[in-house]
C-alpha angles and dihedrals in degrees: 000000000000090000088070090066092079096046122072114230089222089060093051090049089052093049092048094047094048092047094047097041096038101235151033096262096057092045091048092051093050095046095041099238136102124279088243091057090049091051091052093048091050092049093049091049092052090050091050091050093043092225135093113246096180134038114221118229104175104296093341124100118208123187117247116224089261090045091052092052093047093046092052089056093043090053091052091047094048089050089056091048090050091051090049092053091045090052091053091048091048091051091051098043105035109000140072127196117200125185115213138161113268092240092054090047098048101036101040120000099055089055093051106034096085087067090061091048090054094050095040107027092162092065118082108205121206116194116208106196108198134148090213123095100250116206106226089201090065109019129078093257133106097208144355134215111214138174115223145082095300096244095128112151121226097015141082113251122190120192114242110168138345114243109241124180133214137161119267131184145152113300092245092054091047089063089069094053113085101150133016089256088066088073086081089070101053136064114271119217112214133201106220094208101035116146090223139036134235088259089078087072101025101052096060085055093053095256139100139205093271089082094059122100132210128292142146120311122213131188093220133053092222090057090049090055091047089052090054090050088051090055098250095132144291120317129196101234136174143202127303093015095069102029097099093044091051095044091049094047094243089122137011136208104233093196126044100216120105125186131196121249094204090252129101143187112262132193105221127196132169123265094218102026119118110264121253113206091217096059095081092050092050092046093053092046091048094050092049092048094048091051091045094050089061090051091049090068095034124187134138108302123207123229103347117199091256090058094058 
């Protein structure tokens, strides 16, 4: 696209408008300038291209064969530009794009999002599920939901919910678990890329990972939860990963204690990005739902944020 560096976009717009509308007056009215200004822009564009795009017949301009071919492409290109601008305006005025991790999207957000649509039916939410850390200053997103410590440079990060872990399993398997030490007698499902270990939950109970036996290993936390639902063993889950499975009875938490991993859910927005009026409403809804999802499967919680 380097050849566009020597041609002013305003000149191309003038050429396209004259060719499509058939004269200077119509183009001037559409572009909000005088016919004389349109004539000058067309002339400068022809000089820059080194080819005549219009033949002059008195005050009339008639497209040359080359001009007709170029104008057809310019019209198609301007239509794409117009759609791009309209898309940006739509996102700002009536849409909201949120980047989230696929696990968060599939295991929690899809089960909750209809509630936001009911309370804010005028906002069209687009979910961009991506494992990458999207920069809201640069990407086509209004906000991100991330799990971490909140030390994200160049963005605004608002705490939503501490990540707390607890064992989950199939209801039948839970009947065999009376104390935490009973975990030594059942298969343990492991998440190969978890940011924490079983010791986060075991050590406060006076145990460590050495008591745990073998079990299936998965490369994704969502698969680990599904394996627990299928009865393959006990999985160390967290909110909001397991909230729907617990609320629906697909899985149970055999022990009430939950312990923090040191990570949290954060609502991330750009420091320099153009503001979207719907972001604040979605943020407040999200925070309330995250807090409520913990209450839905209530049990004694350890070291809540308010206790620190």
